C-alpha positions as CSV (number, residue, x, y, z in Angstrom):
1,M,42.6,-7.2,17.6
2,T,40.7,-3.9,17.9
3,R,39.1,-4.4,14.5
4,I,37.9,-7.8,15.4
5,L,36.4,-6.6,18.6
6,L,34.7,-3.7,16.7
7,A,33.3,-6.1,14.1
8,V,31.9,-8.4,16.9
9,F,30.4,-5.4,18.6
10,L,28.7,-4.2,15.4
11,V,27.4,-7.6,14.5
12,T,26.0,-8.1,18.0
13,S,24.4,-4.6,18.0
14,A,22.8,-5.2,14.6
15,A,21.4,-8.5,15.8
16,Q,20.0,-7.0,18.9
17,S,18.4,-4.1,17.0
18,Q,16.6,-6.6,14.7
19,E,15.3,-8.6,17.7
20,R,12.4,-10.8,16.6
21,F,9.1,-10.9,18.6
22,D,5.7,-12.5,18.1
23,P,3.8,-9.9,16.0
24,D,0.4,-11.4,16.9
25,D,1.1,-11.0,20.7
26,A,2.4,-7.5,20.1
27,F,-0.7,-6.7,18.1
28,R,-3.0,-8.0,20.9
29,Q,-1.1,-5.7,23.3
30,A,-1.4,-2.8,21.0
31,R,-5.1,-3.3,20.6
32,Q,-5.6,-3.6,24.4
33,M,-3.7,-0.3,24.9
34,G,-5.6,1.4,22.2
35,F,-9.0,0.3,23.5
36,N,-8.0,1.6,26.9
37,G,-7.3,5.0,25.4
38,N,-3.5,4.8,25.4
39,Y,-3.3,5.8,21.7
40,E,0.3,7.0,21.8
41,E,1.8,3.9,23.2
42,S,-0.4,1.7,21.1
43,S,0.7,3.6,18.0
44,R,4.4,3.2,18.9
45,L,3.9,-0.6,19.3
46,C,2.0,-0.8,16.0
47,L,4.9,1.1,14.2
48,K,7.4,-1.3,15.8
49,I,5.5,-4.3,14.5
50,L,5.3,-2.7,11.0
51,E,9.0,-2.1,11.0
52,Q,9.6,-5.9,10.9
53,Y,6.2,-6.9,9.3
54,P,5.3,-4.1,6.9
55,N,2.6,-6.2,5.2
56,Y,0.7,-6.9,8.4
57,S,-2.4,-5.0,7.2
58,D,-4.5,-5.6,10.3
59,V,-1.9,-3.7,12.3
60,R,-1.8,-0.9,9.7
61,V,-5.6,-0.6,9.7
62,F,-5.7,-0.5,13.5
63,L,-3.0,2.2,13.4
64,G,-5.2,4.2,11.0
65,R,-8.0,3.9,13.5
66,L,-5.7,5.0,16.3
67,H,-4.8,8.1,14.3
68,A,-8.5,8.8,13.8
69,W,-9.3,8.4,17.5
70,N,-6.5,10.8,18.2
71,E,-8.1,13.2,15.6
72,Q,-5.2,12.9,13.2
73,Y,-7.5,12.4,10.3
74,D,-5.0,13.2,7.5
75,L,-2.6,10.6,8.9
76,A,-5.4,8.1,9.3
77,R,-6.4,8.5,5.7
78,Q,-2.9,8.2,4.5
79,T,-2.4,5.0,6.5
80,L,-5.6,3.4,5.4
81,L,-5.2,4.3,1.7
82,Q,-1.8,2.6,1.9
83,V,-3.5,-0.6,2.8
84,L,-6.0,-0.2,0.1
85,S,-3.3,0.4,-2.5
86,G,-2.1,-3.2,-1.8
87,N,-5.5,-4.8,-1.2
88,P,-8.3,-2.8,-2.7
89,A,-10.9,-5.4,-1.6
90,D,-10.1,-5.2,2.1
91,T,-13.5,-4.5,3.7
92,D,-12.1,-3.7,7.1
93,T,-10.0,-0.9,5.6
94,W,-12.9,0.5,3.7
95,S,-15.0,0.5,6.9
96,A,-12.2,2.3,8.8
97,L,-11.8,4.8,6.0
98,I,-15.6,5.5,6.0
99,D,-15.5,5.9,9.8
100,V,-12.6,8.4,9.4
101,E,-14.6,10.5,7.0
102,L,-17.7,10.4,9.1
103,C,-15.8,11.4,12.3
104,S,-14.0,14.2,10.5
105,G,-17.2,15.7,9.3
106,H,-17.0,14.6,5.6
107,P,-20.2,12.5,5.0
108,D,-20.1,13.1,1.3
109,Q,-16.6,11.6,1.1
110,A,-17.7,8.7,3.4
111,L,-20.6,8.0,0.9
112,Q,-18.1,8.1,-2.0
113,Y,-15.8,5.6,-0.3
114,S,-18.9,3.4,0.5
115,E,-19.8,3.3,-3.1
116,E,-16.2,2.6,-4.2
117,G,-15.8,-0.1,-1.6
118,L,-19.0,-1.8,-2.6
119,K,-17.9,-2.0,-6.2
120,L,-14.8,-3.8,-5.1
121,T,-16.4,-6.0,-2.5
122,P,-19.8,-7.0,-4.1
123,A,-20.2,-9.8,-1.5
124,Y,-21.0,-7.0,1.0
125,L,-24.0,-5.8,-1.0
126,P,-27.2,-6.5,0.9
127,L,-29.5,-9.2,-0.4
128,A,-32.6,-8.1,-2.1
């Protein structure tokens, strides 16, 4: 009997820890918190979303921006480069990475990323 109760408890606990939620609603909340300057709480919510939806690249890009706004530039770079490794033509990620380099005082690196991004996203090249 004790084993059965323990098994039921473990299954119930596991189900509760994997509670599903609407990632889009959670992302809207995270963005609102971040834009209001609540970077820590917004980051925690983004990480919670990414636990269940690791390929939600918009959340990961926003998390990279949050790190940058919090002057955690190395963490921002790492987060954004992770997105680019899976989707090298993601223009939002290139833009965020360029912003990180400009804000962290690395304009030469920002220019290099601009050139790399434009090679991979030629549709963004200005019309002549």
